N, C-alpha and C positions, 0 to 999 in steps of 0.2 A: 504494500500500500504506500503510495508516494505522496498522498495529500498531507499538507502541513497543518498543524494546529493554527487556529486563528490568533491574531495578535493579542497580547495581554489585555484582559478586560479591566475596565475602570469601575464597574459595578458588580455586585454579587450576582453570579449566575443563578437563574431560576432552575431549581432541581426538583424533579418529580420522582418520588420513591414509591414503588408500586405495592410493596408489602411491608408489614410491621417488622422493624429490625430491633436489635438490642437497644435498650434505652441509652446506653453510653454512646452508641454509634449515632442514633437519631439526634441526641443532644449536640454532638460535635458537628453533624451535618447542618443542623439548625443554626449553630453558632457561626459557621463559616460561609454558608450559602443562604439564599432565599429558597428554603426547602419546604415542600409540602409532603405530608405523610399519609399513609393508608392506616389510620389508627384502628379500624375495625378488622384489618387483616383478612378481608374477604377478597379473593382474586378479582381484579378489575374486569369489567366487561370490555368488549372490543370498542364500544363507543366511548367509554371512559378513558381508555388508552389513547384513542384518537384525539380526544379533546385535550388531554394532557400534552401529547406530543405536538399539538398545534401551538401551545403556549410556552412550553419549557425549553430551556437551553440545553438541559441535560436530563436524560431519562435513566433511572436506575431500576431496571427490571430484574426479575428472577426467572427461574426455570418454568414457572407457572404462566408466564406471559409469552404468547406467540407473536413475535414482532416480525410480521411477514412483509413482503414487498408492497402490498396495498396500503398497509398502515404507514410504512416509511414514506410512500409517495404522498400521503396526506399530511405529513408532518410539516410544521411551520418552517420557514426558511432559517429561523434562528437556532433550530435544533442542530447542535454540532457534535454532541457526544452521547453515546449509549454506553453507560458504565454499568455493565451487567454484574449482579451479585451472584457469583458462582463461577466455576471453572468452565462448564460446558457453554457453547454458543450455538448449538444446533437449533435453538428456538429463535434465532435471529437470522434474517436473510442478509448475509454479509455482502453479497454482490449488490443488492439494492441500496444498502447503506453506503457502500463505496461510490455508487453512481450519484448519490446525493452529497458526497463529500462529508459524510457523517462518520466520525471515528468510533470504533467499537473497542471496548476494553473488557477484560474479565478478571477473575481473581485466582490465578493458577497456583497450585502448590499447597494452598492452605488446608485443603480437605484430604490430602493424600493419606496421612497416617490414620485419620478418623475412618475413612472409607476402607482402608486395608484392615483395620481392627474389626469392623463389622463383617467384612468378607471372611476373615479368619474365624470369627464366631460361627458363621454359617457353615464353613467348611468342616468345623468340628461338630456343630450341633446336629446337622442332618444325618450323617452316618451313625452318630451315637443316640439318635432318636430322642433328642431333648424335648421336642414339642410333645411327643406322646407321653413321656414321663411326667412332664409338668401338668398336662391335661389329666392324667390319672390321679395325681395328688389333688388337683382342684376339684375333681368330681368325687373325691373321698372314696375312690374305688381301689386304692392300693392295698393289697392283702399281705404285704411283706416280701422280703427277699426270697427269690427262687432261682435255681440254677439256669432256667431257660427264659426268665422274664426279661423282656425288652432287649434281646440280643441285637447289638449293632455291629458295626465294622470298625476295626482299628485303623488309625491313620498311617502309622509307621509302615514304610515299604510300598504304600500305594502311589500311583502316578497322578500328579496334579498337572493338568494341562491349562496353561495360562494363555488366553487369547488377548493379545495387546500387552506389550511389555514396556509401557511408559512408566510414569512416576508411580501410579497405584499398583500396576502389575508387579513392578520391582519390589515395592513395599510388601506386597502379599508374598512374593517369593522369599523375601528375607524372613518373614514370620514362619512360613511353611517349612523352611529348611530345619528350623528348630524342632519341628514335630516329626522329623524323619521322613517327610514326603519326598518322592523322586520328582524333580521339577523339570518339566518340558514346556516350551513356549513357542507360540507362533506370533510373528510380528511383521509389519511391512518391511522392516529392515532388521537384519541381524545385529545383535549387540556386539561390542568388542569382546574378544576372548577373555580379557581381564575381568569384565563385568560378569560374564557367564560363570567364570571361575568363582567369583565372590559369592554368587547365589547358588552355585552348584547346578546351574540350569543348562539344559540341552536344547539347542535350536532345532525346530522342525519346520521346514520350509513349506510343507503341504498341510493345509488345515485339516483335510479329511484324515490324513494319517495321524495327526495329533488327536483328533476326536476319537478315533477308533481305538487308540492305545491308552486313553486316560480313564482312570477310575473316578476322578472329579474334574469337571471343566468349569473354570471361572472366567467370566468375560470382563475385560477392562479396556475396551476400545470405544471411540466416539461413534455416534450415529452419522452415517454418511451414505452416499449412493452405493458404495461398495460393501458396506457392512450391514445395512438393513436387511433383515431376514436371513442373515448368514447361517444361523442355526435353524435350518428348515426341516421339514418332515423327513427327507431322505437322510440328512446328516444325523438327525436324532435317532432314526432307525438303525444307523450304522454304528452308533455308540455301543460301548460294552454293556451287556445286560447287567442291571443293577447299578449303573453309573449315576453320579449326582451332577446336577447342573446348579451353578451359583451365578446369580446376576445382580450386581450392584451398580451396573453401568447405565444402560438405556434399554427400555422394554422392546423397542423395535428391532433389536438385534436377534430376537428369537420369534419363531412362529409359536405363539403361546398355545394355540389350539392343538398343534402337533405335540407340544411338550405335555399338555394335559392328557392327551390320549395315551402317550407313552407312560405317564405316571399311573393312569387308571388301569392300563392293561398289564402293569408290572414290569415293562421293559426297563424303565428308569427306576432306580432305587429311591430317589428323592430329589428335592429341589430346595434351594435357599434363595429367596427373592426379596428385593427391596424396591423394585420398579415394576410398573404394570402398564399395559395399554389402557388409555382412557382414564388415567388417574383423575380423581381419587377412587373411582369405581374399581373393584377387584372381582374377578370372575368367581362366582360362588363355588364353582367346581374346585378351584384351588383351595379355598377356605375349608372345604369339606375333606380334603385329602390329609390323612394323618402324617404322611411322610413329606409334607411341605412346611417349611418354616417361612412364614410371610411377615415381612416387616413394612411399616408405613413410610417408606422413602426417608430413612433416617441415617443414611450413610455419612452425611456431613453434620449430623445434629449433635455437635458439642458446643459448649459455650465458647471454648477457646477458638475453635474453628470459625464460628460465626463472627466472633469479634475480629479475628484476623482478616476475614473477608471484607468486613465493613471498613476496616482501616485501609485496605487496598483500594476499595471504591473511593474513599475520601482522597487518597493520594493521587489516584488517576484523575479525579476531577480537578484537584488543585494544580497539577501539572498542566492540564489542558487550559484551565482558566488563566494561568500565568503565561500562556503562549508557548509551552514546551510540549514535546512528545510525551504522552503518558507512558509510564513504565510497562504497563501491561496491555499495550495496543495489540489487537488481534490482526494478523495478516491473513487476508482471504487466501484460501488455498493451502495454508500452512497450519491448519488446526487439526 
């Protein structure tokens, strides 16, 4: 992206924040800028977004806001920055923003450890049947220890297939190694041998080969034209019988209907999920399956992570308002 930020502003930029953020972050935004907040924390309608973008200098959206080409086309001429709260930017039409010379920033890196922690919890929890055990206790149906009660699968020696070996994929690999998992990965580009050695990870250049050899598959790639639907019915059918799928990335990476069918017919051993098509709706078939641990999109839900993301948003706006290139400017085609 070659567009330069506007010259330094002499008045406070008008900033529209689409969701309720931490009080400390909102206080700082209000102190530095002419900021408006969504205090009810209900996702804004398309008309509300359009109205805000018509007036604001800066839009601070989140993953719940679909900022498509039509909305960007309706934006006022003063809108110069979309400072997204979160690492992903697939909810923003980057080409449309670039055409209007609107800079887009995100908050990379701040949720890496948090998302990896949740991923590891699902990698452990599904094979060890933690949801079923918790439900048994909650229903007051546990009758005591028994040799064959809730037998799961051990992690040590199993193959973990990581699809997408960026920041989060590497953080998962680091954790998984401590549990004795054999780590294999598929990525657009192979990592340097020194990095592979650090994680004890083996590169597999063919996705189908990785999927068929893995006991647990965890997804850590962005949503794009090449990744949407990558885990389709044929690939799920070719996975190991009893394998586990973990998804804390994006829902559209998987054909959820095919995955549910494979879970219901016993081909898959279980799934650990934090993202869903059509959120916040969750397919009732998933909820009913005892071998599925379903979380409400909490991969980044830590106080520390949300605070760090807010601080990055503030820094990006300040750099832009001062006429400088924001530190987290997203380059179209390089996300």
